[in-house]
C-alpha positions as CSV (number, residue, x, y, z in Angstrom):
1,M,0.0,0.0,0.0
2,A,1.4,3.4,-1.1
3,L,1.8,6.1,1.5
4,P,0.5,9.6,0.7
5,G,2.8,11.3,-1.8
6,E,4.5,8.1,-2.9
7,T,4.5,7.0,-6.5
8,R,4.8,3.3,-6.6
9,R,7.2,1.9,-9.1
10,P,6.2,-1.4,-10.8
11,R,7.9,-4.4,-9.3
12,S,11.2,-5.1,-11.0
13,A,11.3,-8.2,-13.2
14,R,13.8,-10.8,-12.2
15,G,17.3,-9.7,-13.2
16,E,16.5,-6.0,-13.1
17,G,18.0,-5.3,-9.7
18,E,20.8,-3.2,-11.1
19,H,18.2,-0.8,-12.5
20,L,16.7,-0.4,-9.0
21,R,20.1,0.2,-7.5
22,T,20.8,2.9,-10.2
23,A,17.4,4.5,-9.5
24,L,18.1,4.6,-5.7
25,L,21.5,6.1,-6.3
26,E,20.1,8.8,-8.6
27,A,17.4,9.6,-6.0
28,A,19.9,9.9,-3.2
29,E,22.2,11.9,-5.4
30,S,19.5,14.4,-6.2
31,L,18.9,14.9,-2.4
32,L,22.6,15.0,-1.4
33,V,23.9,17.4,-4.0
34,E,21.0,19.9,-3.8
35,P,21.9,22.6,-1.2
36,R,19.2,22.4,1.6
37,S,18.8,23.2,5.2
38,A,16.8,20.0,6.0
39,P,18.6,16.8,7.2
40,P,20.7,15.6,4.2
41,L,19.1,12.2,3.5
42,S,15.9,10.3,4.4
43,L,15.6,6.8,3.1
44,R,11.9,7.3,2.9
45,E,12.4,10.3,0.6
46,V,14.9,8.4,-1.5
47,A,12.4,5.6,-1.9
48,R,9.7,8.1,-2.9
49,L,11.9,9.7,-5.5
50,A,12.9,6.3,-6.9
51,G,9.2,5.2,-6.9
52,V,9.7,2.2,-4.7
53,S,8.7,1.2,-1.1
54,P,11.1,2.2,1.7
55,S,11.9,-1.5,2.3
56,A,13.2,-1.8,-1.3
57,V,16.1,0.4,-0.5
58,Y,17.5,-2.3,1.7
59,L,17.8,-4.7,-1.2
60,H,20.9,-2.7,-2.3
61,F,22.0,-0.6,0.6
62,A,22.1,-1.8,4.2
63,S,21.8,1.7,5.6
64,A,21.5,5.4,4.8
65,Q,25.3,5.6,5.6
66,E,26.1,3.0,2.9
67,L,23.9,4.9,0.4
68,I,25.6,8.2,1.2
69,A,29.0,6.6,0.8
70,A,28.0,5.3,-2.6
71,V,26.9,8.8,-3.7
72,V,30.1,10.4,-2.3
73,Q,32.2,7.8,-4.3
74,L,30.2,8.5,-7.4
75,Q,30.8,12.3,-7.1
76,S,34.5,11.7,-6.4
77,R,34.8,9.7,-9.6
78,R,33.1,12.5,-11.5
79,L,35.5,15.0,-10.1
80,V,38.4,12.8,-11.1
81,A,37.0,12.3,-14.6
82,A,36.7,16.1,-15.1
83,V,40.0,17.0,-13.6
84,L,42.3,14.2,-14.8
85,G,40.3,12.7,-17.7
86,L,40.0,9.3,-15.9
87,E,36.8,7.3,-16.0
88,A,37.9,5.1,-13.1
89,A,39.7,6.3,-10.0
90,D,40.7,3.0,-8.6
91,G,44.1,1.6,-9.2
92,G,46.3,2.3,-12.2
93,A,49.1,4.8,-12.7
94,V,48.7,8.4,-11.7
95,P,48.3,10.4,-15.0
96,S,50.7,13.1,-16.0
97,V,48.8,16.4,-15.8
98,S,50.2,19.9,-15.2
99,L,49.4,21.7,-12.0
100,A,47.7,24.4,-14.0
101,D,45.3,21.9,-15.7
102,I,44.6,20.3,-12.3
103,A,43.9,23.7,-10.7
104,T,41.6,25.0,-13.4
105,G,39.8,21.6,-13.8
106,Y,39.2,21.5,-10.1
107,V,37.8,25.0,-9.8
108,E,35.7,24.7,-13.0
109,W,34.1,21.4,-11.8
110,G,33.4,22.8,-8.4
111,L,31.7,25.9,-9.7
112,A,29.7,23.9,-12.3
113,N,28.6,21.4,-9.6
114,P,28.2,23.4,-6.4
115,G,26.0,20.9,-4.6
116,A,28.3,18.0,-5.4
117,Y,31.3,20.1,-4.4
118,Q,29.7,21.0,-1.1
119,L,28.9,17.4,-0.5
120,L,32.5,16.3,-1.1
121,F,34.4,19.1,0.6
122,E,32.0,20.7,3.1
123,S,29.7,17.8,4.2
124,A,31.3,14.4,3.6
125,D,33.3,14.4,6.8
126,R,30.3,15.3,8.8
127,L,28.3,12.5,7.1
128,G,31.0,10.0,8.0
129,N,32.8,9.9,4.7
130,P,36.1,11.8,5.2
131,V,38.2,12.6,2.1
132,G,41.6,10.9,2.4
133,P,44.3,8.9,0.7
134,S,42.2,5.8,0.5
135,E,39.3,7.5,-1.3
136,P,38.9,7.6,-5.1
137,G,39.2,11.4,-5.4
138,W,42.6,11.5,-3.7
139,I,44.3,10.7,-7.0
140,V,43.9,14.4,-7.8
141,I,46.3,15.2,-5.0
142,D,48.6,12.4,-6.1
143,A,48.6,13.9,-9.6
144,A,49.4,17.3,-8.2
145,V,52.3,15.8,-6.2
146,A,53.6,14.1,-9.4
147,A,53.4,17.3,-11.4
148,L,55.3,19.3,-8.8
149,R,58.0,16.6,-8.5
150,Q,58.4,16.5,-12.3
151,A,58.5,20.3,-12.7
152,H,61.0,21.0,-9.8
153,G,62.6,17.7,-8.8
154,S,61.0,18.2,-5.4
155,S,61.1,15.5,-2.8
156,E,57.8,13.7,-2.2
157,A,57.4,15.4,1.2
158,D,58.0,18.9,-0.2
159,A,55.7,18.3,-3.2
160,T,53.0,16.9,-0.9
161,T,53.2,20.0,1.3
162,T,52.9,22.3,-1.7
163,A,50.0,20.3,-3.2
164,M,48.1,20.5,0.0
165,R,48.6,24.3,0.2
166,A,47.4,24.5,-3.4
167,W,44.3,22.5,-2.6
168,A,43.6,24.8,0.4
169,A,43.9,27.9,-1.9
170,L,41.7,26.3,-4.7
171,H,39.1,25.3,-2.1
172,G,38.9,28.9,-1.0
173,I,38.3,30.0,-4.5
174,V,35.5,27.6,-5.1
175,S,33.9,27.8,-1.7
176,L,33.9,31.6,-1.5
177,R,32.4,31.9,-5.0
178,I,29.7,29.4,-4.1
179,H,28.8,31.1,-0.9
180,K,29.6,34.7,-1.9
181,G,28.5,34.6,-5.5
182,D,27.3,38.2,-5.4
183,A,30.7,39.6,-4.4
184,L,32.5,41.8,-6.9
185,W,35.3,39.4,-7.7
186,P,38.0,41.4,-9.6
187,T,39.3,38.4,-11.5
188,S,37.8,35.2,-13.0
189,A,37.9,32.0,-11.1
190,R,40.0,30.5,-13.9
191,A,42.5,33.3,-13.6
192,D,42.7,32.8,-9.8
193,A,43.3,29.1,-10.3
194,L,46.1,29.7,-12.7
195,A,47.6,32.2,-10.3
196,V,47.6,29.6,-7.6
197,A,49.3,27.1,-9.9
198,A,51.9,29.6,-11.0
199,S,52.7,30.6,-7.5
200,M,53.2,27.0,-6.3
201,G,54.1,25.2,-9.5
């Protein structure tokens, strides 16, 4: 029996479970990447958007935390694809990309996807999904370290320190422009990203 406001999705045929998982991911994604003041995710709301009963969510995700983690990983992979041109972020060699290209790609993706950016870099830790070396998106930092080492012959420790400083500066560019979009910025976000890369690379 459908609850008020729910649109019931027809029962999936045998073998169509992957379609349901995709529908649930898309529903959760739309809730998580849309800036909002309400709690970030309700499994009941995910089920309603996907057109299934709340119990159907548990066929693919054991908890809201597991579903949130799946959306965070999905967005991390999209960031990596945009910045480094990689479709998969797991394993494989770190690509050779200039610090300038990494910086501009990062800033442009963040501003084009503000909700996803806020999820990854302003909410993920609070939601129990900290960004770190074991996560798919960390390959962007690895690529920045490799670019700095190649350009200057820096030690890994020095290149890592510089890459982290660059990330902090780039995050400031994106976050401030998301939250202070009406400010009279004297330069473009791309120009600011290139300035960061030039000063550190």
